[in-house]
Backbone bond lengths (Angstrom), bond angles and torsions (degrees), N, CA, C in turn:
res aa  C-N    CA-C-N  psi(-1)  N-CA   C-N-CA  omega(-1)  CA-C   N-CA-C  phi
1 M - - - 1.454 - - 1.540 107.69 -
2 R 1.283 116.15 136.42 1.475 121.92 175.42 1.508 107.40 -96.35
3 V 1.326 115.26 136.35 1.485 120.76 176.64 1.550 107.47 -123.71
4 D 1.323 116.94 109.45 1.432 121.75 172.15 1.520 107.67 -83.61
5 Y 1.319 118.97 141.13 1.459 120.21 -175.85 1.532 111.92 -146.11
6 G 1.322 112.62 156.29 1.450 123.64 171.41 1.536 105.64 -135.09
7 F 1.347 115.13 133.82 1.463 119.61 -178.76 1.522 106.99 -115.99
8 F 1.342 115.92 120.59 1.462 121.10 -170.67 1.535 111.24 -120.21
9 E 1.292 116.62 148.21 1.479 123.16 163.51 1.509 105.64 -116.27
10 G 1.309 117.19 108.18 1.448 121.58 -170.40 1.524 109.36 62.92
11 D 1.330 117.34 -125.49 1.444 121.32 176.87 1.528 113.87 -94.46
12 E 1.314 117.03 -1.24 1.462 122.09 -177.30 1.539 110.72 -86.94
13 L 1.314 115.21 122.04 1.475 120.16 175.36 1.518 109.42 -78.61
14 L 1.361 114.88 115.60 1.476 119.45 -178.48 1.523 111.22 -89.70
15 Q 1.323 115.57 -34.85 1.465 118.26 -174.77 1.535 107.55 -158.55
16 K 1.321 117.73 143.94 1.442 122.16 172.02 1.540 108.57 -139.17
17 G 1.308 115.05 157.59 1.446 118.05 -179.62 1.513 111.33 171.21
18 F 1.303 116.74 -158.56 1.426 122.15 174.55 1.517 111.30 -148.84
19 L 1.353 114.28 156.81 1.454 120.37 176.50 1.541 107.16 -123.52
20 L 1.329 115.10 142.36 1.454 120.53 169.48 1.502 105.20 -104.20
21 V 1.331 115.25 101.65 1.486 119.71 -174.82 1.517 108.54 -88.75
22 T 1.310 116.84 122.82 1.472 124.87 178.87 1.519 109.67 -128.70
23 E 1.323 115.70 -179.67 1.462 119.99 178.79 1.527 111.92 -69.38
24 K 1.302 118.13 -18.70 1.454 121.84 177.31 1.535 107.90 -83.19
25 E 1.338 116.42 125.85 1.477 119.39 178.78 1.477 110.18 -73.64
26 L 1.349 116.22 132.58 1.448 123.30 178.74 1.530 109.36 -129.86
27 K 1.317 114.31 149.65 1.471 120.50 174.05 1.558 106.68 -123.64
28 E 1.324 114.17 125.02 1.465 120.36 -177.91 1.549 108.10 -124.20
29 T 1.298 115.86 145.62 1.452 120.37 172.54 1.531 108.83 -118.57
30 H 1.324 114.07 125.76 1.476 121.41 -179.53 1.507 108.43 -133.42
31 G 1.319 117.54 112.56 1.470 120.11 176.85 1.502 112.66 54.43
32 V 1.309 119.56 -114.97 1.430 124.43 -175.31 1.550 111.29 -91.53
33 L 1.339 118.75 1.40 1.473 122.10 -176.61 1.499 112.52 -115.84
34 S 1.302 114.56 144.37 1.460 124.69 164.98 1.518 105.84 -117.24
35 I 1.328 117.71 123.20 1.458 119.57 -173.04 1.548 106.91 -129.89
36 K 1.367 113.43 124.80 1.463 120.90 173.69 1.519 105.56 -109.56
37 H 1.346 115.85 135.81 1.464 117.97 -177.50 1.517 111.11 -149.56
38 K 1.380 113.14 151.77 1.451 120.26 175.46 1.550 106.84 -159.24
39 L 1.322 113.68 154.76 1.447 120.91 178.55 1.522 109.95 -96.48
40 L 1.331 116.38 124.27 1.452 121.78 176.50 1.514 107.50 -98.69
41 Q 1.307 119.61 -168.06 1.461 122.37 -174.32 1.519 111.98 -62.25
42 E 1.368 117.79 -47.35 1.436 119.83 -175.53 1.537 114.25 -124.96
43 M 1.349 114.97 8.53 1.454 117.81 -176.85 1.526 110.75 -156.24
44 A 1.327 113.29 163.22 1.441 120.69 171.62 1.505 108.34 -99.95
45 E 1.315 116.26 130.66 1.496 120.28 175.95 1.509 106.21 -102.44
46 I 1.355 116.17 119.01 1.449 122.59 -175.90 1.530 107.96 -127.27
47 T 1.340 116.64 120.69 1.449 122.01 177.94 1.516 107.77 -107.62
48 I 1.292 118.08 123.34 1.439 125.07 -175.86 1.527 110.21 -115.26
49 E 1.306 117.25 128.92 1.457 123.79 170.36 1.496 109.56 -119.36
50 A 1.329 119.29 124.40 1.427 124.80 174.54 1.511 108.17 -101.68
51 F 1.301 118.46 137.84 1.443 122.08 -173.86 1.506 112.57 -152.62
52 T 1.329 115.03 162.36 1.452 120.99 165.86 1.529 105.55 -117.79
53 E 1.306 118.31 -176.50 1.459 120.15 -178.02 1.504 111.82 -59.59
54 T 1.303 119.23 -28.02 1.462 122.08 -172.15 1.562 115.18 -109.10
55 E 1.304 118.11 -18.28 1.464 117.60 -177.40 1.527 113.41 -154.14
56 R 1.334 115.52 155.22 1.469 121.66 173.44 1.512 108.08 -92.64
57 H 1.315 116.01 133.06 1.473 121.13 -178.39 1.535 112.02 -92.38
58 I 1.344 115.99 -45.36 1.463 119.76 179.13 1.518 110.61 -145.70
59 K 1.319 115.90 156.39 1.430 122.15 167.97 1.517 105.50 -139.90
60 S 1.327 117.52 125.88 1.450 121.91 -177.06 1.525 110.89 -143.94
61 T 1.321 116.52 137.58 1.447 120.98 174.44 1.499 109.69 -106.34
62 L 1.313 117.64 126.04 1.466 124.04 -178.52 1.536 109.80 -109.26
63 H 1.281 117.66 143.75 1.454 123.62 173.46 1.554 105.33 -118.91
64 I 1.325 114.59 104.57 1.444 120.76 -176.07 1.532 108.94 -106.46
65 P 1.331 118.05 123.02 1.502 118.92 177.56 1.491 111.83 -58.92
66 I 1.313 116.94 147.98 1.437 121.51 175.98 1.535 107.90 -71.84
67 H 1.328 115.23 115.68 1.462 120.09 -177.25 1.531 110.86 -163.55
68 E 1.321 113.95 168.24 1.479 119.53 173.48 1.535 106.51 -103.96
69 S 1.358 116.71 121.25 1.423 121.77 -178.71 1.550 110.31 -71.73
70 G 1.312 115.77 137.77 1.465 119.20 175.42 1.516 109.52 -81.14
71 D 1.336 117.90 -25.81 1.438 125.11 -178.48 1.515 108.21 -156.26
72 W 1.290 118.34 178.00 1.449 122.75 177.35 1.537 109.56 -64.10
73 E 1.301 117.45 138.27 1.469 124.47 174.53 1.531 106.07 -113.95
74 S 1.355 116.41 160.89 1.469 119.64 179.02 1.508 111.70 -144.77
75 I 1.306 113.18 153.42 1.487 121.28 176.96 1.539 107.11 -136.34
76 E 1.338 114.36 132.75 1.486 119.59 177.24 1.506 109.08 -86.06
77 L 1.322 115.40 129.46 1.478 123.55 179.69 1.516 107.98 -126.32
78 A 1.346 117.45 91.11 1.460 120.61 -174.66 1.521 109.15 58.98
79 Q 1.334 116.95 -126.78 1.468 120.96 179.59 1.499 113.25 -83.56
80 F 1.338 117.77 2.96 1.442 123.01 -175.41 1.561 110.37 -108.24
81 T 1.331 115.88 160.62 1.430 122.68 173.15 1.531 108.58 -128.48
82 L 1.295 118.12 130.36 1.448 123.61 173.02 1.527 107.62 -104.72
83 A 1.323 116.36 113.56 1.466 122.53 174.60 1.491 105.90 -99.66
84 F 1.320 117.93 135.79 1.466 122.28 -177.38 1.524 112.34 -148.16
85 K 1.315 114.22 156.54 1.464 121.52 177.57 1.558 106.56 -137.53
86 C 1.278 117.04 127.08 1.506 120.42 179.35 1.532 110.42 -96.99
87 I 1.310 113.95 136.37 1.457 119.44 -179.77 1.533 106.91 -129.78
88 L 1.325 116.25 124.32 1.457 118.93 177.85 1.523 109.46 -80.52
89 D 1.289 116.55 137.15 1.460 122.39 178.92 1.537 110.92 -69.80
90 A 1.334 115.68 141.16 1.446 120.26 -179.66 1.510 111.25 -79.87
């Protein structure tokens, strides 16, 4: 499953990108985010850490059902917002 995402603080886009979530667990670091992800039987498990050079702001583990998003979805994480769209691979 591909997950396109945008990570916001208020209206400011801090990071955008995409993840290719598979059964193999991967950890990626992009800008202000460290993201660990893997595909389970019926969901994607995604752990997000937002940080600066000196401190970690949040750490959250999300369980997102395997699906194709009809539109952008969002989750509030403290002062941040994670917008995402799931795309099933053909």
